[in-house]
C-alpha positions in Angstrom: 13.9 13.1 -14.3 13.6 10.2 -11.9 11.7 7.1 -12.9 9.3 6.6 -10.1 8.2 3.1 -11.1 10.6 0.2 -11.9 10.0 -3.5 -11.3 13.2 -5.5 -10.6 13.9 -9.1 -10.2 16.9 -11.4 -10.6 16.4 -11.6 -14.4 15.6 -7.9 -15.1 18.0 -5.1 -14.3 19.7 -6.8 -11.3 22.0 -8.7 -13.7 24.6 -6.1 -14.8 22.9 -3.4 -12.8 25.9 -1.0 -13.1 25.6 -1.1 -16.9 21.8 -0.5 -16.7 22.3 2.4 -14.4 24.9 3.9 -16.7 22.5 3.6 -19.6 19.8 5.2 -17.6 21.9 8.2 -16.6 23.2 8.7 -20.2 19.5 9.0 -21.2 19.1 11.9 -18.7 17.3 9.9 -16.0 18.9 10.7 -12.7 17.6 7.8 -10.7 14.9 5.2 -10.2 12.5 4.0 -7.5 12.2 0.2 -7.4 8.7 -0.9 -6.4 7.9 -4.0 -4.4 5.0 -6.4 -4.7 5.5 -8.6 -1.6 7.7 -9.1 1.4 10.4 -11.0 -0.4 10.6 -8.4 -3.2 10.6 -5.6 -0.5 13.7 -7.2 1.0 15.3 -7.5 -2.5 14.7 -3.8 -3.5 15.8 -2.6 -0.1 19.1 -4.4 -0.4 19.5 -3.0 -3.9 18.9 0.6 -2.9 21.4 0.3 -0.1 24.1 -0.1 -2.7 23.4 2.9 -4.9 22.8 6.6 -4.2 20.4 7.0 -7.1 18.3 4.0 -6.4 15.4 4.2 -3.9 12.7 1.6 -3.0 9.2 1.1 -1.7 8.1 -1.8 0.5 4.7 -3.3 0.4 2.2 -5.9 -0.9 0.6 -5.7 -4.3 -3.1 -6.6 -4.4 -2.3 -9.6 -6.6 -0.2 -10.8 -3.7 -2.6 -9.8 -0.9 -3.2 -13.5 -0.1 0.3 -13.6 1.3 -0.4 -10.8 3.8 -1.0 -12.4 7.2 -1.3 -11.3 10.8 2.5 -11.0 11.2 3.1 -9.2 7.9 2.7 -5.7 9.2 5.3 -6.4 11.9 7.7 -7.8 9.2 7.3 -4.7 7.0 7.8 -2.5 10.1 11.1 -4.1 10.8 12.2 -3.4 7.2 11.3 0.3 7.7 13.5 0.4 10.8 16.4 -1.1 8.9 16.2 1.4 6.0 13.3 3.8 5.5 11.6 3.3 2.1 10.2 6.2 0.1 6.7 4.9 0.2 4.4 2.0 1.2 3.4 -0.1 -1.8 2.7 -1.1 -4.4 -0.6 -1.5 -2.6 -4.3 -0.9 -3.4 -7.0 -2.9 -5.1 -7.2 -4.9 -8.4 -10.6 -6.5 -9.1 -9.8 -7.3 -12.7 -8.5 -10.8 -12.2 -8.7 -11.2 -8.4 -5.6 -13.2 -8.0 -6.3 -12.5 -4.4 -9.9 -12.2 -3.2 -11.4 -8.7 -2.7 -11.6 -9.4 1.0 -7.9 -10.4 1.1 -7.0 -7.2 -0.9 -9.0 -4.9 1.3 -7.4 -6.4 4.5 -3.8 -6.0 3.1 -4.6 -2.5 1.8 -6.0 -1.3 5.1 -3.0 -2.8 7.0 -0.6 -0.9 4.7 -2.6 2.3 5.2 -2.0 1.9 8.9 1.7 1.3 8.2 2.0 4.4 6.1 0.2 6.5 8.7 2.3 5.2 11.5 5.6 5.9 9.7 4.5 9.1 7.9 5.1 7.6 4.5 3.2 8.1 1.2 1.1 5.3 -0.3 2.2 4.0 -3.7 -1.1 3.0 -5.1 -2.3 0.5 -7.7 -5.9 0.3 -8.9 -7.6 -1.6 -11.6 -11.4 -2.1 -12.0 -11.8 -1.0 -8.4 -12.1 2.7 -8.6 -15.2 3.2 -6.4 -13.9 1.0 -3.7 -10.5 2.7 -3.7 -12.1 6.1 -3.4 -14.3 4.9 -0.6 -11.4 3.6 1.4 -9.0 6.5 0.7 -11.7 9.1 1.6 -11.4 7.9 5.2 -7.7 8.8 5.2 -7.7 12.3 3.5 -4.5 13.5 5.1 -2.6 10.4 3.9 -4.1 10.6 0.5 -2.9 14.2 0.0 0.7 13.0 0.2 0.3 9.7 -1.8 0.3 8.8 -5.5 -1.8 6.7 -7.9 0.8 4.7 -9.9 0.4 4.0 -13.6 -2.8 6.0 -14.0 -4.7 5.0 -17.2 -8.2 6.2 -16.4 -10.6 8.8 -17.8 -11.2 12.4 -16.8 -13.9 11.6 -14.3 -11.6 9.1 -12.5 -8.8 11.6 -12.6 -11.0 14.2 -11.0 -11.9 11.9 -8.2 -8.3 11.2 -7.4 -7.3 14.9 -7.6 -10.2 15.7 -5.2 -8.5 13.4 -2.7 -5.2 15.3 -3.3 -3.4 12.4 -4.9 -0.4 12.8 -7.2 -0.6 11.1 -10.6 1.9 8.8 -12.1 2.0 8.6 -16.0 3.6 5.8 -17.9 4.3 4.8 -21.5 0.6 4.0 -21.8 0.3 7.6 -22.9 2.2 6.7 -26.0 -0.2 3.9 -27.0 -2.4 4.9 -29.9 -4.6 1.8 -29.4 -5.4 1.9 -25.7 -4.2 5.3 -24.5 -7.1 7.6 -25.6 -8.5 8.1 -22.1 -5.1 8.9 -20.6 -4.2 11.2 -23.4 -7.4 13.2 -22.8 -6.7 13.3 -19.1 -3.1 14.4 -19.1 -3.8 18.1 -19.9 -6.1 18.1 -16.8 -3.4 17.0 -14.4 -2.0 19.9 -12.5 1.7 20.3 -13.0 2.4 20.1 -9.3 0.7 16.7 -9.2 2.4 15.0 -12.1 5.1 12.4 -12.0 6.6 10.1 -14.7 7.4 6.4 -14.7 8.2 3.6 -17.0 6.8 0.6 -15.0 9.7 -1.3 -16.7 10.0 -3.9 -17.9 6.3 -3.4 -18.8 4.4 -0.8 -20.8 7.1 0.0 -23.4 6.3 3.3 -25.2 5.0 2.3 -28.6 6.6 5.4 -30.1 10.2 4.0 -29.8 11.7 2.9 -33.0 13.3 0.4 -33.5 11.1 -1.3 -30.9 13.1 -2.9 -28.0 11.9 -6.2 -26.4 11.5 -4.8 -22.9 11.0 -1.4 -21.3 13.8 0.2 -19.3 14.3 3.4 -17.2 16.4 4.8 -20.1 13.2 5.1 -22.1 11.5 7.5 -19.7 12.3 10.5 -22.0 9.8 9.0 -24.5 7.1 9.3 -21.9 8.2 12.9 -21.0 8.1 13.9 -24.7 4.5 12.7 -25.2 3.3 14.3 -21.9 5.0 17.6 -22.8 3.3 17.5 -26.2 -0.1 16.9 -24.6 0.4 19.7 -22.1 1.7 22.1 -24.8 5.0 22.9 -23.0 8.7 22.2 -23.5 10.2 18.9 -22.4 12.8 20.9 -20.4 10.1 22.8 -18.4 8.1 19.6 -17.8 11.2 17.7 -16.6 12.2 20.5 -14.2 8.7 20.5 -12.6 8.4 16.7 -12.5 11.8 16.3 -10.8 10.7 18.8 -8.2 7.5 17.0 -7.6 9.3 13.6 -7.2 11.8 14.9 -4.8 9.1 16.6 -2.7 6.6 13.7 -2.7 9.2 11.0 -1.8 11.5 13.2 0.3 14.5 12.2 -1.8 18.1 13.3 -1.3 19.8 13.6 -4.7 23.5 12.6 -5.1 25.6 15.6 -6.0 
């Protein structure tokens, strides 16, 4: 397994990172992809991935931070790509739930990052909340790119899943699937996700699987096996078979080279 979605900052994981990576590997998780939310964080995760063979990174601007994406931002992100190629562009997309950035700002930043992904032949690492129709409308104009991209932290219903799969998107599943209070739609959707489109993530330090006992304070890449266990149960297959397929999907989608 590789955790395809980990949020890092100076107070989470980066302190004592060697210890955290050891714990991750001991849990059977081979590596992690650190996701970025703005230019500053893109620089941070890039610097981190340069130091470790089993750490990769995205670069991009989260819809919450879209107000920070200006006329020169695309050039700044391009320069980072030339320095060290990321595995994807993002976390990008649309989030109309709280509108920390206006919808107009979000759409501008999203479309600029779509151009960036197309220019450098990189997948999009997508975030969507309360903006499904708008996301589908924009991505439908970029069908070739959508077919090689992923919707991160999918929590939607079967209709939304069908729309994303029709675009060719891969689907990232988190510990939300272990939540007996909020996870019903996702639990119903998981059996409908084709095996070759399924990837797993923690979204650490958020979305701690509620099935873990005793309950830790924060999520961590080492808890990815709890996600895998629940997904395997819902798909009525062994964890070993699931993990083998998901690892293959992750390597192929993000064009990863695994340390030997």
